[in-house]
DRENBA-759449 format. One line per 2 residues: number of its first residue (from 1); their letters; for each residue x, y, z of C-alpha. Coordinates in Angstrom, 3 decimals, m for minus. Example, Ala and Ser with C-alpha at 12.3 -4.5 7.8 and 13.67 -1.06 7.14 Angstrom:
BEGIN
1) AS) 12.300,m4.500,7.800 ~ 13.670,m1.060,7.140
REM end
This chain:
BEGIN
1) MK) 0.070,m0.063,0.068 ~ 1.186,3.512,m0.866
3) VE) 2.235,5.712,1.982 ~ m0.344,8.434,1.222
5) KM) m3.214,5.721,1.381 ~ m1.825,4.271,4.722
7) YL) m1.892,7.934,5.926 ~ m5.398,8.520,4.634
9) LL) m6.792,5.303,6.331 ~ m4.973,6.077,9.706
11) AS) m5.804,9.886,9.787 ~ m9.466,9.332,8.904
13) LL) m9.881,6.872,11.682 ~ m7.724,8.283,14.470
15) IS) m8.731,12.009,14.047 ~ m12.398,11.090,13.749
17) LS) m12.263,9.194,17.088 ~ m10.270,11.977,18.568
19) IL) m13.142,14.573,17.562 ~ m15.675,12.248,19.463
21) IM) m13.715,11.382,22.628 ~ m12.109,14.875,23.211
23) PV) m14.656,17.136,24.888 ~ m15.503,20.203,23.052
25) TQ) m13.797,23.535,24.091 ~ m11.158,21.321,25.977
27) VP) m8.425,21.848,23.548 ~ m6.114,24.894,24.297
29) DE) m7.450,28.106,22.549 ~ m10.493,26.172,21.020
31) RV) m12.980,28.592,22.461 ~ m10.686,31.652,21.537
33) HA) m10.432,30.412,17.985 ~ m14.201,29.778,17.785
35) HF) m14.636,33.576,18.661 ~ m12.336,34.594,15.903
37) AW) m13.831,32.415,13.237 ~ m17.445,33.529,14.331
39) DI) m16.464,37.097,14.202 ~ m15.622,36.917,10.484
41) VY) m19.173,36.672,9.557 ~ m21.460,37.696,12.665
43) QE) m21.486,41.065,13.989 ~ m19.833,41.701,17.402
45) KP) m22.132,42.664,20.470 ~ m21.404,42.836,24.076
47) QK) m23.659,39.980,24.714 ~ m22.337,37.899,21.914
49) HT) m20.669,34.617,22.302 ~ m22.245,33.851,25.586
51) WL) m23.274,30.616,24.109 ~ m19.596,29.534,23.960
53) QG) m19.030,29.953,27.587 ~ m20.808,26.920,29.153
55) TG) m19.149,23.612,28.379 ~ m20.650,21.180,30.921
57) IE) m17.020,20.430,31.843 ~ m16.844,20.784,35.620
59) NK) m13.431,19.806,36.669 ~ m10.279,21.738,36.091
61) QP) m8.151,19.116,37.874 ~ m8.286,15.345,37.843
63) AD) m11.358,13.933,39.336 ~ m13.280,10.696,39.710
65) KA) m15.952,12.082,37.312 ~ m14.708,14.727,34.927
67) IN) m17.784,15.261,32.845 ~ m21.141,16.377,33.972
69) FK) m22.959,14.187,31.646 ~ m26.349,16.065,32.115
71) GY) m24.749,19.346,31.366 ~ m22.736,18.113,28.546
73) QK) m25.734,16.635,26.956 ~ m27.528,20.028,27.228
75) FF) m24.638,21.576,25.506 ~ m25.460,19.738,22.347
77) TQ) m29.292,19.689,22.672 ~ m30.240,23.148,23.964
79) KI) m30.916,25.447,20.913 ~ m29.524,28.942,20.806
81) DF) m31.462,31.820,19.449 ~ m29.681,33.485,16.677
83) SK) m32.646,35.380,15.389 ~ m31.045,38.739,16.481
85) EK) m27.579,37.934,15.177 ~ m26.560,40.088,12.417
87) TR) m24.197,39.043,9.641 ~ m21.565,41.161,7.909
89) LK) m18.142,40.258,6.479 ~ m15.029,41.334,8.559
91) FS) m12.278,39.695,6.434 ~ m8.644,40.258,6.488
93) IV) m5.652,38.193,5.331 ~ m4.997,36.709,8.676
95) NI) m8.607,35.506,8.832 ~ m7.666,32.860,6.299
97) RH) m6.412,30.605,9.014 ~ m10.119,30.503,10.486
99) IP) m12.112,29.961,7.394 ~ m12.136,26.129,7.721
101) QL) m13.577,26.463,11.265 ~ m16.060,29.012,10.044
103) IG) m17.322,26.923,7.325 ~ m17.931,23.967,9.700
105) MV) m19.639,26.286,12.447 ~ m21.917,27.876,9.859
107) IG) m23.020,24.336,8.553 ~ m23.343,23.154,12.177
109) KM) m25.670,26.106,12.873 ~ m27.750,25.182,10.013
111) IY) m28.085,21.602,10.942 ~ m28.984,22.117,14.673
113) PS) m28.174,25.506,16.417 ~ m26.597,24.344,19.512
115) AG) m23.136,25.119,20.809 ~ m22.128,21.498,20.888
117) VI) m23.107,20.834,17.304 ~ m21.749,24.029,16.053
119) IT) m18.371,23.494,17.515 ~ m18.258,19.814,16.433
121) AG) m19.084,20.730,12.953 ~ m16.143,23.221,12.918
123) RI) m13.883,20.474,14.173 ~ m15.110,18.209,11.296
125) TN) m14.311,20.677,8.516 ~ m10.955,21.494,10.304
127) AF) m9.932,17.656,10.289 ~ m11.243,17.230,6.644
129) IY) m9.009,19.942,5.335 ~ m6.064,18.641,7.447
131) IL) m6.601,15.090,6.247 ~ m7.164,15.838,2.570
133) AI) m4.254,18.501,2.433 ~ m1.633,16.218,4.084
135) YY) m2.682,13.295,1.990 ~ m1.864,15.355,m1.289
137) LI) 1.395,16.536,0.138 ~ 2.456,13.034,1.023
139) KY) 1.471,12.039,m2.446 ~ 3.308,15.032,m4.094
141) IK) 6.539,14.942,m1.962 ~ 9.497,12.991,m3.672
143) VG) 11.374,11.885,m0.821 ~ 10.288,12.118,3.023
145) KY) 6.981,10.503,2.749 ~ 7.107,8.475,5.999
147) TL) 8.690,11.632,7.726 ~ 5.628,13.694,6.698
149) MF) 3.227,10.959,7.770 ~ 4.837,10.150,10.950
151) IS) 4.960,13.710,12.213 ~ 1.536,14.764,10.977
153) LL) 0.058,11.790,12.936 ~ 1.984,12.527,16.324
155) PM) m0.452,12.440,19.170 ~ m0.202,16.333,19.551
157) MI) m1.170,16.741,15.823 ~ m3.979,14.329,16.038
159) HQ) m5.263,16.196,19.137 ~ m5.080,19.540,17.284
161) AG) m6.448,18.284,13.988 ~ m9.551,16.962,15.729
163) SL) m10.134,20.458,17.263 ~ m11.304,24.021,16.218
165) SY) m7.761,25.262,16.371 ~ m5.998,27.058,13.602
167) DV) m2.956,25.080,14.256 ~ m4.360,22.736,11.816
169) LN) m3.898,25.194,8.761 ~ m0.695,26.303,10.453
171) FV) 0.757,22.863,10.158 ~ m0.696,22.502,6.487
173) AI) 1.172,25.756,5.556 ~ 4.502,24.688,7.172
175) AS) 4.231,21.203,5.550 ~ 3.397,22.690,2.243
177) FF) 6.503,24.620,2.292 ~ 8.445,21.707,3.506
179) VC) 7.183,19.717,0.426 ~ 8.310,22.529,m1.915
181) YI) 11.691,22.795,m0.172 ~ 12.419,19.014,m0.534
183) NL) 11.185,18.824,m4.156 ~ 13.267,21.860,m5.112
185) MI) 16.379,19.925,m3.725 ~ 15.618,17.209,m6.326
187) DK) 14.425,19.298,m9.368 ~ 16.895,22.106,m8.931
189) KV) 14.815,24.351,m11.145 ~ 12.183,27.110,m10.644
191) TW) 9.679,27.861,m13.340 ~ 6.831,30.495,m13.587
193) KK) 4.467,27.942,m12.400 ~ 6.604,27.258,m9.108
195) LF) 7.000,31.124,m8.768 ~ 3.231,31.538,m8.746
197) GY) 3.000,28.751,m6.175 ~ 5.666,30.175,m3.964
199) LL) 3.742,33.561,m4.005 ~ 0.416,31.871,m2.812
201) LI) 2.524,29.945,m0.265 ~ 4.143,33.119,1.136
203) IL) 0.481,34.569,1.393 ~ m0.642,31.285,3.399
205) LY) 2.484,31.319,5.612 ~ 1.805,34.898,6.403
207) AV) m1.852,34.436,7.084 ~ m1.489,31.638,9.493
209) KP) 1.592,32.897,11.590 ~ 4.012,35.620,10.282
211) NN) 7.052,33.904,11.866 ~ 6.437,31.198,9.225
213) LL) 7.853,33.528,6.560 ~ 11.378,32.944,8.087
215) LF) 11.171,29.570,6.510 ~ 11.302,31.093,2.983
217) PL) 14.989,32.162,2.858 ~ 15.871,28.390,3.200
219) IG) 15.371,28.227,m0.491 ~ 18.356,30.263,m1.036
221) FI) 20.587,27.549,0.188 ~ 19.563,25.248,m2.520
223) NF) 21.651,25.205,m5.807 ~ 19.064,25.524,m8.448
225) RF) 18.388,27.629,m11.726 ~ 15.544,29.612,m13.117
227) EG) 13.883,28.178,m16.392 ~ 11.640,29.921,m18.466
229) PY) 11.190,33.169,m20.557 ~ 12.460,36.413,m18.740
231) IN) 13.053,34.632,m15.346 ~ 16.261,32.786,m16.871
233) KL) 17.776,36.287,m17.102 ~ 17.918,36.201,m13.302
235) NP) 20.320,33.254,m13.369 ~ 23.506,35.445,m13.280
237) IL) 22.305,37.133,m10.083 ~ 21.422,33.686,m8.798
239) EF) 24.886,32.409,m9.432 ~ 26.615,35.342,m7.772
241) WQ) 24.514,34.650,m4.714 ~ 25.338,31.043,m4.777
243) RN) 28.997,31.614,m4.968 ~ 28.906,34.271,m2.111
245) RL) 26.003,33.458,m0.087 ~ 28.060,32.343,3.111
247) KI) 29.725,35.822,3.119 ~ 26.459,37.653,2.479
249) VV) 24.495,35.658,5.158 ~ 27.226,36.439,7.811
251) LL) 27.074,40.114,6.891 ~ 23.173,40.124,7.146
253) TL) 23.294,38.056,10.309 ~ 25.609,40.839,11.857
255) LC) 23.321,43.533,10.591 ~ 20.224,41.948,12.020
257) LI) 21.943,41.446,15.379 ~ 22.944,45.083,15.437
259) VL) 19.284,46.199,14.643 ~ 18.039,43.833,17.254
261) TF) 20.503,45.169,19.946 ~ 19.283,48.695,19.129
263) VL) 15.556,47.846,19.244 ~ 15.944,45.722,22.547
265) SK) 18.074,48.561,24.205 ~ 14.878,50.732,24.223
267) RT) 12.823,48.197,26.192 ~ 15.408,46.211,28.175
269) SV) 19.177,45.453,28.362 ~ 20.629,43.028,25.952
271) LH) 22.119,40.953,28.675 ~ 18.833,40.664,30.381
273) FI) 17.295,39.527,27.182 ~ 19.991,36.816,26.590
275) HM) 19.414,35.649,30.273 ~ 15.457,35.422,29.802
277) IF) 15.983,33.344,26.646 ~ 18.535,31.024,28.571
279) NT) 16.211,30.823,31.613 ~ 13.165,30.027,29.441
281) LF) 14.832,27.151,27.677 ~ 17.233,25.658,30.119
283) VN) 16.429,26.495,33.736 ~ 13.723,24.405,34.944
285) NL) 13.439,25.929,38.495 ~ 12.640,29.331,37.062
287) NP) 10.474,28.072,34.269 ~ 8.206,25.507,35.686
289) DL) 6.517,24.820,32.188 ~ 9.880,23.894,30.596
291) NN) 9.581,20.139,30.922 ~ 5.759,19.848,30.427
293) VL) 4.201,22.591,28.348 ~ 7.373,23.349,26.271
295) TT) 9.176,19.960,25.926 ~ 6.368,17.319,26.363
297) GV) 4.055,19.563,24.670 ~ 5.716,19.016,21.394
299) FG) 4.774,15.339,21.306 ~ 1.725,15.297,23.669
301) FF) 0.316,17.516,26.157 ~ m3.512,17.192,26.080
303) GM) m6.854,18.885,27.088 ~ m6.476,22.209,28.713
305) LV) m2.714,21.409,29.316 ~ m3.672,18.943,32.134
307) IQ) m2.796,15.576,30.519 ~ 0.920,14.620,29.704
309) MP) 2.030,11.831,27.533 ~ 4.507,9.662,29.508
311) AW) 8.027,10.551,29.139 ~ 9.105,7.082,28.198
313) VI) 6.588,7.179,25.206 ~ 8.130,10.521,23.963
315) WL) 11.572,9.067,24.003 ~ 10.129,6.120,22.045
317) NI) 8.867,8.449,19.552 ~ 12.105,10.405,19.253
319) FV) 13.795,7.023,18.621 ~ 11.333,6.023,15.933
321) LT) 11.515,9.522,14.393 ~ 15.266,9.345,14.223
323) IV) 14.954,5.957,12.473 ~ 12.600,7.485,10.013
325) FL) 14.928,10.314,9.334 ~ 17.787,7.987,8.813
327) QE) 15.991,5.450,6.518 ~ 14.410,8.148,4.305
329) AQ) 17.685,9.923,4.024 ~ 19.194,6.917,2.492
331) SH) 16.219,6.185,0.369 ~ 17.259,8.602,m2.328
333) LN) 20.297,7.289,m4.322 ~ 21.616,10.628,m5.287
335) DV) 23.126,13.514,m3.128 ~ 20.021,15.835,m3.405
337) TT) 21.314,18.350,m0.711 ~ 24.453,19.878,0.686
339) KE) 25.684,20.415,4.155 ~ 24.808,24.183,3.775
341) VG) 21.297,23.117,3.310 ~ 21.203,20.628,6.191
343) IS) 22.638,22.901,8.658 ~ 20.690,26.030,7.550
345) SF) 17.497,24.042,7.881 ~ 18.591,22.943,11.426
347) IM) 19.467,26.403,12.431 ~ 15.930,27.454,11.335
349) VL) 14.420,25.107,13.578 ~ 16.317,26.702,16.366
351) LQ) 15.639,30.103,15.149 ~ 11.961,29.458,15.108
353) VV) 12.003,28.207,18.875 ~ 13.880,31.624,19.744
355) VI) 11.386,33.732,17.672 ~ 8.414,32.120,19.201
357) II) 9.883,32.579,22.754 ~ 10.629,36.273,22.049
359) TM) 7.159,36.942,20.462 ~ 5.481,35.640,23.481
361) YF) 7.730,37.540,25.858 ~ 6.452,40.797,24.401
363) AW) 2.942,39.790,23.548 ~ 1.923,37.486,26.468
365) TP) 4.423,37.560,29.299 ~ 3.783,41.150,30.412
367) KM) 0.138,40.287,31.084 ~ 1.114,37.331,33.315
369) LG) 4.385,38.329,34.892 ~ 4.679,42.059,34.288
371) EN) 7.535,43.938,32.338 ~ 11.166,42.720,32.225
373) AN) 10.341,39.341,33.615 ~ 13.002,36.617,33.865
375) IS) 11.403,34.094,31.530 ~ 8.965,34.134,28.663
377) VG) 5.539,32.420,29.246 ~ 2.817,31.614,26.805
379) AQ) 4.662,29.376,24.242 ~ 3.630,25.767,24.101
381) GR) 5.277,22.706,22.498 ~ 2.635,22.465,19.779
383) YF) 3.910,25.680,18.359 ~ 7.251,23.808,17.587
385) TP) 5.796,20.401,16.478 ~ 5.514,21.321,12.773
387) FL) 9.245,22.348,12.597 ~ 10.299,18.744,13.376
389) LY) 9.954,18.305,9.641 ~ 12.935,20.676,9.116
391) LF) 15.419,18.426,10.834 ~ 15.086,15.986,8.000
393) PL) 17.305,17.751,5.578 ~ 20.125,17.733,8.116
395) FM) 19.972,13.958,7.945 ~ 19.798,13.997,4.198
397) SL) 22.898,16.235,4.109 ~ 24.870,13.822,6.438
399) KN) 23.798,10.551,4.584 ~ 27.351,9.857,3.520
401) YF) 28.560,9.716,7.180 ~ 26.272,6.722,8.166
403) NF) 25.136,3.561,6.580 ~ 21.773,2.891,7.969
405) YL) 19.065,0.913,6.272 ~ 16.201,m1.085,7.914
407) NK) 14.331,m3.763,5.878 ~ 11.066,m2.576,4.677
409) KL) 9.209,m5.627,6.220 ~ 10.551,m4.215,9.651
411) FV) 10.405,m0.335,8.945 ~ 6.812,0.054,7.875
413) PL) 5.421,m2.016,10.745 ~ 7.498,m0.072,13.166
415) VL) 6.192,3.206,11.936 ~ 2.604,2.145,11.835
417) GT) 2.894,0.238,15.123 ~ 4.328,3.448,16.828
419) IV) 1.458,5.581,15.486 ~ m1.184,3.113,16.586
421) FN) 0.652,2.669,20.000 ~ 0.714,6.433,20.467
423) YV) m3.010,6.692,19.704 ~ m4.042,3.918,22.118
425) IY) m2.071,5.717,24.964 ~ m3.639,8.959,23.992
427) NI) m7.175,7.492,24.040 ~ m6.516,5.881,27.381
429) LI) m5.353,8.999,29.066 ~ m8.322,11.111,27.594
431) ML) m10.877,8.464,28.675 ~ m9.366,8.206,32.164
433) YY) m9.378,11.944,32.668 ~ m12.731,13.052,31.084
435) WV) m14.877,9.987,30.916 ~ m14.310,7.333,33.508
REM end
């Protein structure tokens, strides 16, 4: 069976079940994202969205009975009066990330206007977009199919894909660029058709999260050529860049550091800022969320950040993911990438972590800890999960330094077995916390 068909079968089953067993509004930011999606079409009023407040979920900590079944049933059966709700279109480019949820919520409202049905319908359309998009991306990518399948079916991604979160479209955007990035390493040519696709991808990357645009410079480290009328005249400039890119990158990096230092000096000392990043990522006694929300959250921290995947299961996933990287790096006979590409891709993963930490330091931390805090709070591991894809080019660039190949009769069951095992553990944890 082809990889994309295996993915389609697994994703359809696992994500559908996740939608059912995960209580509505109990995924991080799900209620907030429901507000954002609803606001695109329905006019905002002070009393609006009160229908999203009740969930029927009583416990905030582990309890013998997590769900108030009577209240939860009412959440699905009690109709909401939308007769006075006024419609209007409030659209901007960033609202693209809420379109899948909005479509489902509107359909749910038409089917049965209860909060539970509306949110569940939004989850279903979100999941449909995710499953379909990743299916075609796996089909389209030329090397790294198992990498894309495994990461897209990690417990954290199944959890988010079955929710109302715009993390779904964020992963699709990041994975779409990953596919274009990998395929360009093999094709080594850019045509007008690809340029148009890159333009659409830039819009999508920006719409879901602006920091995703930092991925695009990675293309500059690939040795490719322009093909087609007019754009082939850019090849001399491209060749100059490819001969001197290391020097240019060093100069640009120094320039960015100077500008960043100047900007930071107006808000805090540079030394304090460096300490803040170090404390956030390395000092557990200062950042109590380091081991759970930030680290465990990359692979599995479920519900309203209350259910952690066991650490040994996470280590198992890291081990299997490494095998997937090694196996697929050897699957392409030619050297499709260079050390520059691999190292720059790895650095980009680290850069995304730092950028997200910095963004939350200025956007969220002041609300929680005040100005000039010693750590950054608000970032969650799920923000970093999609960027695991960009570790794969590092393994591709180092393929000549190792000789690893697992028989396909062992490799495929290992990957599929790990995905299913993860999901069984995920299901048990959710059921024990919310339903038993």
